[in-house]
DRENDO-890506 format. One record per residue (C-alpha): x, y, z. Coordinates in steps of 0.02 Angstrom, whole numbers, padded with zeros to 5 digits. Layout:
BEGIN
<x: X | y: Y | z: Z> .
...
//
This chain:
BEGIN
<x: -02051 | y: 00900 | z: 02422> .
<x: -02035 | y: 00760 | z: 02291> .
<x: -01939 | y: 00763 | z: 02150> .
<x: -01971 | y: 00826 | z: 01951> .
<x: -02047 | y: 00690 | z: 01865> .
<x: -01947 | y: 00670 | z: 01694> .
<x: -01758 | y: 00616 | z: 01649> .
<x: -01618 | y: 00687 | z: 01762> .
<x: -01463 | y: 00663 | z: 01651> .
<x: -01444 | y: 00731 | z: 01472> .
<x: -01308 | y: 00690 | z: 01368> .
<x: -01245 | y: 00831 | z: 01239> .
<x: -01181 | y: 00783 | z: 01077> .
<x: -01145 | y: 00933 | z: 00941> .
<x: -01107 | y: 00835 | z: 00787> .
<x: -01044 | y: 00897 | z: 00600> .
<x: -01013 | y: 00771 | z: 00471> .
<x: -00998 | y: 00624 | z: 00575> .
<x: -01069 | y: 00497 | z: 00472> .
<x: -00914 | y: 00368 | z: 00514> .
<x: -00924 | y: 00372 | z: 00693> .
<x: -01107 | y: 00442 | z: 00760> .
<x: -01196 | y: 00270 | z: 00745> .
<x: -01074 | y: 00177 | z: 00836> .
<x: -01086 | y: 00327 | z: 00980> .
<x: -01274 | y: 00319 | z: 01011> .
<x: -01274 | y: 00134 | z: 00993> .
<x: -01162 | y: 00150 | z: 01149> .
<x: -01264 | y: 00257 | z: 01239> .
<x: -01445 | y: 00164 | z: 01192> .
<x: -01353 | y: 00007 | z: 01262> .
<x: -01314 | y: 00080 | z: 01426> .
<x: -01369 | y: -00015 | z: 01607> .
<x: -01443 | y: 00161 | z: 01679> .
<x: -01623 | y: 00175 | z: 01665> .
<x: -01668 | y: 00233 | z: 01487> .
<x: -01808 | y: 00338 | z: 01553> .
<x: -01683 | y: 00438 | z: 01675> .
<x: -01569 | y: 00473 | z: 01533> .
<x: -01612 | y: 00598 | z: 01361> .
<x: -01494 | y: 00624 | z: 01225> .
<x: -01493 | y: 00774 | z: 01130> .
<x: -01395 | y: 00792 | z: 00960> .
<x: -01373 | y: 00941 | z: 00890> .
<x: -01329 | y: 00943 | z: 00707> .
<x: -01210 | y: 01106 | z: 00636> .
<x: -01271 | y: 01075 | z: 00458> .
<x: -01199 | y: 00912 | z: 00415> .
<x: -01172 | y: 00872 | z: 00233> .
<x: -01149 | y: 00684 | z: 00243> .
<x: -01249 | y: 00559 | z: 00295> .
<x: -01221 | y: 00604 | z: 00474> .
<x: -01441 | y: 00637 | z: 00523> .
<x: -01478 | y: 00469 | z: 00413> .
<x: -01363 | y: 00389 | z: 00552> .
<x: -01465 | y: 00478 | z: 00696> .
<x: -01627 | y: 00437 | z: 00630> .
<x: -01599 | y: 00258 | z: 00622> .
<x: -01518 | y: 00270 | z: 00792> .
<x: -01668 | y: 00351 | z: 00849> .
<x: -01786 | y: 00219 | z: 00766> .
<x: -01678 | y: 00093 | z: 00839> .
<x: -01707 | y: 00167 | z: 01026> .
<x: -01863 | y: 00178 | z: 01014> .
<x: -01897 | y: 00000 | z: 00983> .
<x: -01773 | y: -00079 | z: 01107> .
<x: -01846 | y: 00045 | z: 01239> .
<x: -01694 | y: 00129 | z: 01239> .
<x: -01674 | y: 00321 | z: 01304> .
<x: -01769 | y: 00473 | z: 01210> .
<x: -01664 | y: 00533 | z: 01068> .
<x: -01695 | y: 00703 | z: 00989> .
<x: -01605 | y: 00775 | z: 00834> .
<x: -01600 | y: 00955 | z: 00840> .
<x: -01529 | y: 01082 | z: 00701> .
<x: -01394 | y: 01180 | z: 00761> .
<x: -01408 | y: 01353 | z: 00667> .
<x: -01245 | y: 01425 | z: 00754> .
<x: -01151 | y: 01284 | z: 00702> .
<x: -01016 | y: 01280 | z: 00833> .
<x: -01001 | y: 01172 | z: 00982> .
<x: -01034 | y: 01311 | z: 01104> .
<x: -01198 | y: 01348 | z: 01019> .
<x: -01267 | y: 01198 | z: 01024> .
<x: -01235 | y: 01166 | z: 01201> .
<x: -01322 | y: 01318 | z: 01241> .
<x: -01462 | y: 01276 | z: 01119> .
<x: -01469 | y: 01105 | z: 01224> .
<x: -01481 | y: 01192 | z: 01385> .
<x: -01606 | y: 01274 | z: 01321> .
<x: -01709 | y: 01140 | z: 01268> .
<x: -01694 | y: 00995 | z: 01417> .
<x: -01834 | y: 00951 | z: 01538> .
<x: -01844 | y: 01053 | z: 01677> .
<x: -01814 | y: 00879 | z: 01768> .
<x: -01621 | y: 00866 | z: 01720> .
<x: -01496 | y: 00892 | z: 01842> .
<x: -01336 | y: 00851 | z: 01768> .
<x: -01267 | y: 00861 | z: 01575> .
<x: -01145 | y: 00747 | z: 01506> .
<x: -01016 | y: 00819 | z: 01354> .
<x: -00993 | y: 00700 | z: 01224> .
<x: -00946 | y: 00710 | z: 01046> .
<x: -00985 | y: 00614 | z: 00887> .
<x: -00816 | y: 00520 | z: 00864> .
<x: -00834 | y: 00432 | z: 01034> .
<x: -00909 | y: 00280 | z: 01108> .
<x: -00940 | y: 00237 | z: 01296> .
<x: -00931 | y: 00072 | z: 01385> .
<x: -01105 | y: -00011 | z: 01452> .
<x: -01105 | y: 00050 | z: 01627> .
<x: -01041 | y: 00228 | z: 01598> .
<x: -01196 | y: 00332 | z: 01645> .
<x: -01209 | y: 00216 | z: 01798> .
<x: -01021 | y: 00264 | z: 01823> .
<x: -01029 | y: 00417 | z: 01783> .
<x: -01167 | y: 00462 | z: 01941> .
<x: -01088 | y: 00334 | z: 02055> .
<x: -00941 | y: 00446 | z: 02041> .
<x: -01021 | y: 00615 | z: 02068> .
<x: -01115 | y: 00562 | z: 02218> .
<x: -00951 | y: 00497 | z: 02277> .
<x: -00830 | y: 00640 | z: 02260> .
<x: -00982 | y: 00776 | z: 02290> .
<x: -01007 | y: 00695 | z: 02452> .
<x: -00823 | y: 00689 | z: 02489> .
<x: -00792 | y: 00876 | z: 02456> .
<x: -00964 | y: 00921 | z: 02555> .
<x: -00877 | y: 00838 | z: 02710> .
<x: -00716 | y: 00938 | z: 02682> .
<x: -00800 | y: 01093 | z: 02684> .
<x: -00740 | y: 01140 | z: 02498> .
<x: -00838 | y: 01224 | z: 02357> .
<x: -00976 | y: 01129 | z: 02278> .
<x: -00942 | y: 01002 | z: 02134> .
<x: -00976 | y: 01100 | z: 01974> .
<x: -00895 | y: 00952 | z: 01848> .
<x: -00836 | y: 00809 | z: 01845> .
<x: -00714 | y: 00758 | z: 01694> .
<x: -00668 | y: 00572 | z: 01627> .
<x: -00526 | y: 00476 | z: 01565> .
<x: -00506 | y: 00476 | z: 01381> .
<x: -00457 | y: 00321 | z: 01287> .
<x: -00377 | y: 00274 | z: 01113> .
<x: -00535 | y: 00220 | z: 01008> .
<x: -00584 | y: 00027 | z: 00999> .
<x: -00509 | y: -00084 | z: 00855> .
<x: -00342 | y: -00085 | z: 00767> .
<x: -00264 | y: 00083 | z: 00741> .
<x: -00175 | y: 00122 | z: 00567> .
<x: 00008 | y: 00174 | z: 00544> .
<x: -00016 | y: 00359 | z: 00571> .
<x: -00181 | y: 00361 | z: 00703> .
<x: -00054 | y: 00234 | z: 00799> .
<x: 00076 | y: 00395 | z: 00806> .
<x: -00039 | y: 00522 | z: 00850> .
<x: -00111 | y: 00403 | z: 00990> .
<x: 00088 | y: 00391 | z: 01053> .
<x: 00123 | y: 00565 | z: 01060> .
<x: -00034 | y: 00597 | z: 01148> .
<x: -00011 | y: 00472 | z: 01276> .
<x: 00181 | y: 00541 | z: 01301> .
<x: 00192 | y: 00686 | z: 01425> .
<x: 00267 | y: 00782 | z: 01286> .
<x: 00100 | y: 00790 | z: 01203> .
<x: -00040 | y: 00773 | z: 01320> .
<x: 00018 | y: 00912 | z: 01434> .
<x: -00133 | y: 00917 | z: 01570> .
<x: -00258 | y: 00921 | z: 01467> .
<x: -00396 | y: 00815 | z: 01396> .
<x: -00270 | y: 00676 | z: 01351> .
<x: -00177 | y: 00659 | z: 01493> .
<x: -00142 | y: 00469 | z: 01554> .
<x: -00202 | y: 00497 | z: 01738> .
<x: -00231 | y: 00384 | z: 01853> .
<x: -00302 | y: 00442 | z: 02008> .
<x: -00459 | y: 00575 | z: 02061> .
<x: -00419 | y: 00745 | z: 02097> .
<x: -00457 | y: 00929 | z: 02063> .
<x: -00402 | y: 01006 | z: 01875> .
<x: -00438 | y: 01155 | z: 01760> .
<x: -00479 | y: 01013 | z: 01628> .
<x: -00605 | y: 00910 | z: 01645> .
<x: -00627 | y: 00804 | z: 01502> .
<x: -00797 | y: 00751 | z: 01440> .
<x: -00885 | y: 00838 | z: 01593> .
<x: -01036 | y: 00798 | z: 01695> .
<x: -01078 | y: 00968 | z: 01735> .
<x: -01199 | y: 01026 | z: 01857> .
<x: -01349 | y: 01102 | z: 01767> .
<x: -01368 | y: 01230 | z: 01900> .
<x: -01187 | y: 01278 | z: 01898> .
<x: -01177 | y: 01299 | z: 01711> .
<x: -01332 | y: 01400 | z: 01706> .
<x: -01262 | y: 01485 | z: 01862> .
<x: -01118 | y: 01558 | z: 01757> .
<x: -01205 | y: 01608 | z: 01614> .
<x: -01179 | y: 01451 | z: 01497> .
<x: -01039 | y: 01425 | z: 01368> .
<x: -00964 | y: 01582 | z: 01274> .
<x: -01022 | y: 01575 | z: 01084> .
<x: -00857 | y: 01688 | z: 01047> .
<x: -00756 | y: 01522 | z: 01083> .
<x: -00762 | y: 01429 | z: 00936> .
<x: -00649 | y: 01313 | z: 01023> .
<x: -00582 | y: 01301 | z: 01186> .
<x: -00759 | y: 01333 | z: 01241> .
<x: -00747 | y: 01223 | z: 01383> .
<x: -00585 | y: 01268 | z: 01457> .
<x: -00651 | y: 01465 | z: 01454> .
<x: -00810 | y: 01383 | z: 01540> .
<x: -00749 | y: 01267 | z: 01663> .
<x: -00619 | y: 01451 | z: 01704> .
<x: -00764 | y: 01527 | z: 01744> .
<x: -00841 | y: 01396 | z: 01859> .
<x: -00670 | y: 01390 | z: 01963> .
<x: -00694 | y: 01587 | z: 01968> .
<x: -00879 | y: 01587 | z: 02030> .
<x: -00828 | y: 01455 | z: 02173> .
<x: -00844 | y: 01293 | z: 02109> .
<x: -00734 | y: 01146 | z: 02128> .
<x: -00694 | y: 01050 | z: 01960> .
<x: -00637 | y: 00863 | z: 01969> .
<x: -00582 | y: 00724 | z: 01862> .
<x: -00579 | y: 00535 | z: 01895> .
<x: -00518 | y: 00382 | z: 01802> .
<x: -00668 | y: 00251 | z: 01842> .
<x: -00751 | y: 00316 | z: 01705> .
<x: -00681 | y: 00307 | z: 01516> .
<x: -00717 | y: 00390 | z: 01344> .
<x: -00635 | y: 00307 | z: 01196> .
<x: -00625 | y: 00442 | z: 01066> .
<x: -00562 | y: 00427 | z: 00889> .
<x: -00424 | y: 00540 | z: 00858> .
<x: -00339 | y: 00632 | z: 00689> .
<x: -00286 | y: 00522 | z: 00530> .
<x: -00220 | y: 00637 | z: 00432> .
<x: -00045 | y: 00733 | z: 00420> .
<x: -00146 | y: 00891 | z: 00381> .
<x: -00283 | y: 00866 | z: 00524> .
<x: -00142 | y: 00827 | z: 00648> .
<x: -00069 | y: 00998 | z: 00587> .
<x: -00230 | y: 01113 | z: 00619> .
<x: -00265 | y: 01021 | z: 00775> .
<x: -00107 | y: 01073 | z: 00860> .
<x: -00125 | y: 01241 | z: 00788> .
<x: -00302 | y: 01272 | z: 00817> .
<x: -00275 | y: 01217 | z: 01012> .
<x: -00131 | y: 01350 | z: 01043> .
<x: -00234 | y: 01480 | z: 00946> .
<x: -00374 | y: 01475 | z: 01063> .
<x: -00266 | y: 01433 | z: 01215> .
<x: -00197 | y: 01610 | z: 01192> .
<x: -00380 | y: 01674 | z: 01190> .
<x: -00418 | y: 01579 | z: 01347> .
<x: -00271 | y: 01652 | z: 01436> .
<x: -00307 | y: 01826 | z: 01386> .
<x: -00493 | y: 01815 | z: 01447> .
<x: -00422 | y: 01704 | z: 01598> .
<x: -00236 | y: 01730 | z: 01661> .
<x: -00240 | y: 01595 | z: 01785> .
<x: -00244 | y: 01472 | z: 01644> .
<x: -00068 | y: 01495 | z: 01572> .
<x: 00046 | y: 01360 | z: 01589> .
<x: 00231 | y: 01394 | z: 01559> .
<x: 00288 | y: 01227 | z: 01499> .
<x: 00171 | y: 01266 | z: 01349> .
<x: 00278 | y: 01381 | z: 01298> .
<x: 00444 | y: 01278 | z: 01319> .
<x: 00467 | y: 01281 | z: 01122> .
<x: 00468 | y: 01471 | z: 01113> .
<x: 00604 | y: 01482 | z: 01256> .
<x: 00697 | y: 01360 | z: 01172> .
<x: 00702 | y: 01452 | z: 01008> .
<x: 00719 | y: 01645 | z: 01079> .
<x: 00881 | y: 01547 | z: 01176> .
<x: 00952 | y: 01462 | z: 01042> .
<x: 00930 | y: 01633 | z: 00946> .
<x: 01017 | y: 01731 | z: 01059> .
<x: 01172 | y: 01619 | z: 01095> .
<x: 01195 | y: 01614 | z: 00889> .
<x: 01175 | y: 01802 | z: 00876> .
<x: 01290 | y: 01827 | z: 01028> .
<x: 01425 | y: 01696 | z: 00916> .
<x: 01408 | y: 01578 | z: 01046> .
<x: 01457 | y: 01408 | z: 01013> .
<x: 01325 | y: 01337 | z: 01129> .
<x: 01188 | y: 01402 | z: 01037> .
<x: 01131 | y: 01227 | z: 00949> .
<x: 01127 | y: 01126 | z: 01124> .
<x: 00948 | y: 01183 | z: 01148> .
<x: 00885 | y: 01092 | z: 01011> .
<x: 01014 | y: 00941 | z: 01013> .
<x: 00937 | y: 00905 | z: 01194> .
<x: 00771 | y: 00937 | z: 01119> .
<x: 00804 | y: 00803 | z: 00987> .
<x: 00872 | y: 00676 | z: 01124> .
<x: 00730 | y: 00698 | z: 01209> .
<x: 00617 | y: 00678 | z: 01078> .
<x: 00715 | y: 00505 | z: 01031> .
<x: 00703 | y: 00441 | z: 01193> .
<x: 00513 | y: 00476 | z: 01198> .
<x: 00507 | y: 00371 | z: 01046> .
<x: 00597 | y: 00244 | z: 01124> .
<x: 00517 | y: 00224 | z: 01266> .
<x: 00358 | y: 00223 | z: 01165> .
<x: 00410 | y: 00093 | z: 01049> .
<x: 00447 | y: -00035 | z: 01177> .
<x: 00296 | y: 00008 | z: 01276> .
<x: 00179 | y: -00021 | z: 01151> .
<x: 00288 | y: -00144 | z: 01035> .
<x: 00289 | y: -00056 | z: 00884> .
<x: 00456 | y: -00019 | z: 00790> .
<x: 00359 | y: 00112 | z: 00681> .
<x: 00335 | y: 00226 | z: 00832> .
<x: 00526 | y: 00258 | z: 00835> .
<x: 00482 | y: 00358 | z: 00664> .
<x: 00320 | y: 00421 | z: 00709> .
<x: 00320 | y: 00488 | z: 00896> .
<x: 00474 | y: 00614 | z: 00838> .
<x: 00364 | y: 00661 | z: 00696> .
<x: 00197 | y: 00694 | z: 00771> .
<x: 00268 | y: 00771 | z: 00923> .
<x: 00374 | y: 00898 | z: 00835> .
<x: 00232 | y: 00928 | z: 00728> .
<x: 00114 | y: 00973 | z: 00884> .
<x: 00250 | y: 01071 | z: 00971> .
<x: 00276 | y: 01170 | z: 00811> .
<x: 00083 | y: 01196 | z: 00750> .
<x: 00032 | y: 01232 | z: 00951> .
<x: 00172 | y: 01354 | z: 00952> .
<x: 00152 | y: 01443 | z: 00787> .
<x: -00047 | y: 01444 | z: 00857> .
<x: -00005 | y: 01539 | z: 01020> .
<x: 00058 | y: 01680 | z: 00918> .
<x: -00068 | y: 01692 | z: 00802> .
<x: -00179 | y: 01699 | z: 00941> .
<x: -00129 | y: 01860 | z: 00985> .
<x: -00149 | y: 01938 | z: 00805> .
<x: -00304 | y: 01869 | z: 00729> .
<x: -00493 | y: 01839 | z: 00783> .
<x: -00549 | y: 01677 | z: 00782> .
<x: -00637 | y: 01590 | z: 00652> .
<x: -00719 | y: 01417 | z: 00615> .
<x: -00583 | y: 01274 | z: 00601> .
<x: -00589 | y: 01187 | z: 00437> .
<x: -00560 | y: 01023 | z: 00502> .
<x: -00698 | y: 00998 | z: 00620> .
//
């Protein structure tokens, strides 16, 4: 039986007001060494009010003129990432077997697609030889954006590269392949995504985490590997950094309520410390301040380590500030997720 004619790989990019990044993102995808006729790019715009659509239209023309992959600009009336990806799933050609998740504020190296697919074949074969569950998703390693970083952005990168800031999520600085519950910017097996019903539109954020948990529950294996990388621009202001932390905490609770196995006790460590200090203080125990002092010492040690490693003295101040903000906003978000229903974030 012959393979169906047409592209086998689709890159799906939801965007909203990405004029500062989407042009370079698409340029990096057009420049891939993977055969252009085997790759289609779907950009789903959620109602941008800047020049994002013009940047995308220019990229479409450029790709056509340079025999690049087909790029389609699609209106996303649902606005959110989950609705964009479901819409893409309904629009991609029948020949597509694998979906690649990207966002507008990232770029990829020239061998990105080819390396992704070689890695997929490698790990898919390995788990089949071990009689494991079929491979449903393969995540990549997330790197800082290219170019010089501003002071606050370097603080954010330092915080996210720290074990105290990355956790086991998409910013984890892992070095070897293995199973995961959180494959960042994953390559998904199309049939697996369709088999679990696609993305849940109730998840305005953390939609990928919900999808991953459902795939695991349906018997698929999820992996990540460091061979493939994505360079991603992060938050560049205090306000957006705070909002990001709160949003991640809020939707983590929504995910855990739906999928209790997604819980990670380390994410509740700040609340454990606060409760312990409050209890000791209520008991007039002189050691009530120790948890806070230990936390401060850990932040300072991590700041010193990061400052030496990156040779940037401002990290001595920035790392404690950003980590404290992240832990505080995320922790508040965890509780907020128990109280309120979700609504669209204002920093997307």
